[in-house]
Each structure stands twice: as C-alpha cells, then as structure tokens.
C-alpha positions in Angstrom: -36.3 -190.2 49.0 -34.1 -187.1 49.5 -31.6 -187.6 46.6 -33.5 -189.8 44.1 -31.5 -189.8 40.9 -33.1 -189.8 37.5 -33.1 -192.6 34.9 -30.8 -190.8 32.6 -28.3 -190.1 35.4 -28.3 -193.8 36.4 -27.4 -195.0 32.9 -24.7 -192.3 32.7 -23.2 -193.6 35.9 -23.3 -197.2 34.7 -21.7 -196.3 31.4 -18.9 -194.4 33.1 -18.2 -197.3 35.5 -18.0 -199.8 32.6 -15.8 -197.5 30.6 -13.6 -197.2 33.7 -12.9 -201.0 33.3 -11.5 -200.2 29.8 -8.9 -198.0 31.6 -8.2 -200.3 34.5 -7.8 -203.7 32.9 -5.9 -203.5 29.6 -2.1 -203.3 29.6 -1.0 -199.8 29.1 -0.7 -199.0 25.4 -3.0 -201.8 24.3 -5.3 -199.6 22.3 -7.1 -202.5 20.6 -8.3 -204.0 23.8 -9.4 -200.6 25.1 -11.5 -199.9 22.0 -13.0 -203.5 22.3 -14.0 -203.0 25.9 -15.5 -199.5 25.3 -17.7 -201.0 22.6 -18.8 -203.9 24.9 -19.6 -201.3 27.6 -22.1 -199.6 25.3 -23.7 -203.0 24.5 -24.1 -203.9 28.1 -25.8 -200.5 28.9 -28.2 -201.1 25.9 -29.2 -204.5 27.3 -30.1 -203.1 30.7 -32.0 -200.2 29.0 -34.1 -202.8 27.2 -34.9 -204.6 30.4 -35.9 -201.2 32.0 -38.4 -200.6 29.1 -39.8 -204.1 29.5 -40.2 -204.1 33.3 -40.4 -200.4 34.0 -38.0 -200.6 36.9 -36.7 -197.0 36.8 -38.8 -193.9 36.7 -41.5 -192.7 39.1 -41.3 -194.1 42.6 -38.5 -195.2 44.9 -35.7 -197.2 43.3 -32.0 -197.5 43.5 -29.0 -199.7 42.7 -25.9 -201.3 44.2 -22.6 -202.6 42.7 -19.7 -205.0 43.5 -20.6 -206.9 46.7 -24.2 -208.2 46.9 -26.5 -210.9 48.1 -29.9 -212.0 46.9 -30.8 -213.6 50.2 -29.5 -217.0 49.1 -26.1 -216.6 47.5 -23.3 -213.9 48.1 -21.5 -212.4 45.2 -18.6 -210.0 45.0 -16.0 -208.4 42.7 -13.2 -206.0 43.3 -14.2 -202.3 42.8 -12.9 -200.8 39.6 -11.1 -198.0 41.4 -9.0 -200.6 43.2 -8.4 -202.6 40.1 -6.9 -199.5 38.5 -4.2 -199.4 41.1 -3.3 -203.1 40.9 -0.1 -203.6 39.0 -0.7 -207.0 37.5 -0.7 -208.5 34.0 -3.7 -210.4 32.7 -6.1 -208.5 34.9 -8.9 -209.2 32.3 -9.0 -212.8 33.6 -9.3 -212.1 37.3 -11.0 -208.7 37.5 -13.4 -208.7 34.5 -16.7 -209.1 36.3 -19.1 -206.4 37.6 -22.1 -207.3 39.8 -25.1 -204.9 39.6 -28.4 -204.9 41.5 -31.3 -202.6 40.6 -34.3 -202.5 43.0 -37.6 -200.7 43.2 -40.4 -200.4 45.8 -43.5 -201.3 43.9 -46.6 -201.1 46.2 -46.2 -203.7 48.8 -43.5 -205.6 46.9 -39.7 -205.2 46.8 -38.6 -205.9 43.2 -35.1 -206.3 41.9 -32.9 -207.3 39.0 -29.5 -209.0 39.5 -26.8 -208.8 36.8 -23.3 -210.3 36.4 -21.6 -208.5 33.6 -18.3 -209.6 31.9 -16.8 -206.2 31.0 -14.3 -207.7 28.6 -16.5 -210.0 26.6 -19.6 -207.8 26.8 -21.9 -210.6 27.9 -23.9 -211.0 31.1 -26.0 -213.4 33.2 -29.1 -212.1 35.0 -31.8 -212.9 37.4 -34.5 -210.4 36.7 -38.0 -209.4 37.8 -37.8 -211.0 41.3 -40.1 -209.9 44.1 -40.1 -210.1 47.9 -43.1 -209.0 50.0 -42.3 -205.9 51.9 -44.3 -207.2 54.9 -41.5 -209.7 55.3 -39.0 -206.9 56.0 -37.7 -207.4 59.5 -34.7 -204.9 59.9 -32.4 -202.6 58.0 -28.8 -201.9 58.8 -25.7 -200.3 57.3 -22.2 -201.7 57.3 -19.0 -199.9 56.6 -16.1 -202.0 55.3 -12.9 -200.0 54.7 -14.1 -197.4 52.2 -17.2 -199.3 51.2 -20.8 -198.9 52.4 -23.1 -202.0 52.4 -26.9 -201.9 53.1 -28.4 -205.0 54.7 -32.1 -205.8 54.4 -33.3 -208.7 56.6 -36.4 -210.4 55.3 -38.0 -213.2 57.3 -38.6 -215.2 54.1 -34.8 -215.2 53.2 -32.1 -217.3 54.6 -29.5 -214.4 54.4 -29.9 -210.6 54.4 -30.5 -209.0 51.1 -27.5 -206.7 50.7 -25.6 -204.5 48.2 -22.7 -202.1 48.1 -23.2 -198.5 47.3 -21.5 -196.9 44.3 -18.1 -195.8 45.5 -17.8 -193.2 42.7 -20.9 -191.1 43.8 -21.1 -190.2 47.5 -21.8 -193.7 48.8 -22.3 -192.4 52.4 -25.2 -190.1 51.3 -26.8 -192.8 49.1 -26.5 -195.3 52.0 -28.2 -192.9 54.4 -31.0 -192.2 51.9 -31.7 -195.9 51.2 -31.6 -196.7 54.9 -34.1 -194.0 55.8 -36.5 -195.2 53.1 -36.6 -198.8 54.5 -36.8 -197.5 58.1 -39.9 -195.6 57.2 -41.4 -198.8 55.7 -40.7 -200.6 59.0 -42.4 -197.8 61.0 -45.5 -197.9 58.8 -45.7 -201.7 59.2 -45.5 -201.4 63.0 -48.1 -198.7 63.0 -50.4 -200.9 60.8 -49.8 -203.9 63.1 -50.7 -201.8 66.2 -53.9 -200.6 64.6 -55.0 -204.0 63.4 -54.2 -205.8 66.7 -57.5 -204.9 68.6 -59.5 -205.9 65.5 -57.6 -209.2 65.3 -58.2 -209.9 69.0 -61.9 -209.1 68.6 -62.2 -211.5 65.6 -60.3 -214.2 67.6 -62.7 -213.7 70.5 -65.7 -214.0 68.3 -64.3 -217.1 66.6 -63.8 -218.8 70.0 -67.1 -217.6 71.6 -69.7 -220.3 72.3 -73.1 -219.3 73.5 -74.3 -220.7 76.8 -77.6 -222.6 76.8 -79.3 -223.1 80.2 -82.5 -225.0 81.0 -85.3 -223.3 83.0 -87.1 -225.0 85.9 -84.2 -227.4 86.5 -83.3 -227.8 90.1 -80.0 -229.4 91.1 -80.0 -230.8 94.6 -77.1 -231.9 96.8 -74.5 -229.9 94.7 -72.0 -228.6 97.2 -70.0 -225.5 96.2 -66.2 -225.4 96.5 -64.1 -222.4 97.5 -63.7 -221.6 93.8 -67.5 -221.4 93.5 -67.7 -224.4 91.2 -70.3 -227.2 91.3 -68.7 -230.5 92.0 -71.6 -233.0 91.9 -73.2 -231.7 88.8 -71.7 -230.5 85.6 -73.4 -228.3 83.0 -71.5 -228.2 79.7 -71.2 -224.7 78.1 -73.1 -224.4 74.8 -74.9 -227.8 75.0 -77.3 -229.8 77.3 -77.4 -233.6 77.5 -80.6 -235.5 76.8 -80.9 -236.5 80.4 -81.0 -232.9 81.5 -83.8 -232.0 79.0 -85.7 -235.1 80.1 -85.5 -234.1 83.8 -86.8 -230.6 82.9 -89.8 -232.0 81.1 -90.6 -234.3 84.0 -90.5 -231.5 86.5 -92.8 -229.3 84.4 -95.4 -232.1 84.0 -95.3 -232.7 87.8 -95.9 -229.0 88.5 -98.9 -229.0 86.2 -100.5 -232.1 88.0 -100.0 -230.4 91.4 -101.8 -227.2 90.2 -104.7 -229.2 88.8 -105.1 -231.1 92.1 -105.1 -227.9 94.2 -107.8 -226.4 92.0 -109.9 -229.5 92.3 -109.7 -229.5 96.1 -110.7 -225.9 96.3 -113.7 -226.0 94.0 -114.9 -229.6 94.4 -118.4 -228.5 95.6 -119.0 -226.6 92.4 -118.9 -229.9 90.6 -120.5 -232.2 93.2 -123.7 -230.1 94.1 -125.1 -230.0 90.5 -124.5 -233.7 90.2 -126.3 -234.4 93.5 -129.3 -232.2 92.6 -129.5 -233.9 89.2 -129.6 -237.3 90.8 -132.2 -236.2 93.3 -134.5 -234.9 90.6 -134.2 -238.1 88.7 -135.1 -240.1 91.8 -138.1 -237.9 92.5 -139.4 -238.4 89.0 -139.0 -242.1 89.3 -141.1 -242.1 92.5 -143.7 -239.7 91.2 -142.7 -237.2 93.8 -142.8 -234.5 91.2 -146.6 -234.5 91.1 -146.7 -234.3 94.9 -144.6 -231.2 94.8 -146.9 -229.7 92.2 
C-alpha cells in the first residue's frame, strides 16, 4: 500500500481522536469532566493495544482502520463525527454523542480479518467483536462512496448479506486513505480473476475426465437390417456406451463357434482322401490275410 501508516502512528491518531471528545462534549468550563474523559481515553487506547499484542493485527502486512459509520456485513452502525460534535451547541451532549465506532482490518494470507469496537468516550468502556475472518475469495467488488465530507469504502462479499463498509478518518486525508485502500482490494480482485482464468482449463479437463466413459465394442458381431437415419444413427439396434448386454455377448460367442465349424468342414472336404485311402488299404490288407492271399503274393 502506498501510504501504509505505522502502528505507533495509528495509536497516536486514535488517542488524539478520543481526546478530541473531551473537548467537544463537556460544557465549557467543566474541568472535572474534561479530566475524567482524558483519563478514560488513555484506558481505551490501552485496551486496544492489548488486543493488538494478542492478535497481532497491526505491524507487517496490509492493514487499516475506519471510524464512525461502519457495517460488518450484517448490522450497520454509526455515530456523529467528533469534528461535527464540537460545533453542535447543545447541553448534555455526553448522552447523545458519547459513542465512537472503530474498525481495524488486516489482510492475512487469503483471509480478511477485522476487529469491531464500540467505545463509550465518557465512561471509558467498550463492546467489541474481535478476531473475525472472511475469506478473500468471497470478495466480489469494491467501491467508494462520498457522503458530504465523508468517504466510505464498501467491500461486497458473496458470503455477507450487506457490504462490509467503514468511513475513513476525517482528521487525516480521508480521500488519500480511501484511494489507497480501494487500490489494495482492486489488486486482490485482479489476482483472483487471473487465478480463475488459469485454473479454468484445468477444471474443464478434470470435469471431462470425470464424465468420460470408455466405449466397449464386441468383435465379430454383425448387425443386420439396421437402417441408418439422416443423422447417421442406428435405429433398429442400440449399443450402449461403456457396456454390453448379455444377449450381445451370447450372439458373439455363437457366431464365433459357427465360423469354427465351417472352417473344419471345408478342411475335411479338401483333404478327405488323405484320411480315406489309408483306411481302405488297411482294410484290404486285413482281408488278404484272412483269405491267405498274402502267401500267394509272396
């Protein structure tokens, strides 16, 4: 990312924003409330630092954050920006404008991870939904919205009912931050499309192999009276791909046996004399011996 901030810089920005609430909410001159909120701001920053140590969200890699308006893909949350709260001339602003929503995200391998915080800047307490993950392969589109002076980044995931969105920090060049974040996710989409294009031929080949059925044909099988249609298909006889019926195999065996018998008969007709003459000579000699003709020949 072009303008990736450092961990120390992020916590400095967060601390300044929380301390800004201590200037925007209390009634002018209420020093006690101001000191109380400044103290709570330090506690809130410490809690988030501890989460960072535990889950290693910040540091090497691509990460970022958003404030005020945000959506986790299910619910939408929003609070008035502190720069606007400072200009509101109302009493008891600590009741209506005390909350700050914060999202911290990181691209971790093939996952989009995030922490969601809702901080009470007056009481110094917070609710959180931390260490959540969304597969980056579910990313469908990225877009940028501008609402008045605010910039909001929308990430559409196929696995979420609503776009995952967050508002950029209005105190630190939100337009530049929005452009950098948008570029990062657009690059992810380009890589995904490139990977899908490369894997498509392989997937088609695997699908073709999965659906392929070898054809088994029987030799010496003659099919008679099978007229052929204009589409070159046999109408009177059907041979199933990949298998043969028992009747087809039986016909094949019968045809083979018939051919063998015909060949034996042709051999016998051609060479019958070679079998008959020795038999006749043998019978003649036996007869001569019986009639004592042998002595006469001698």
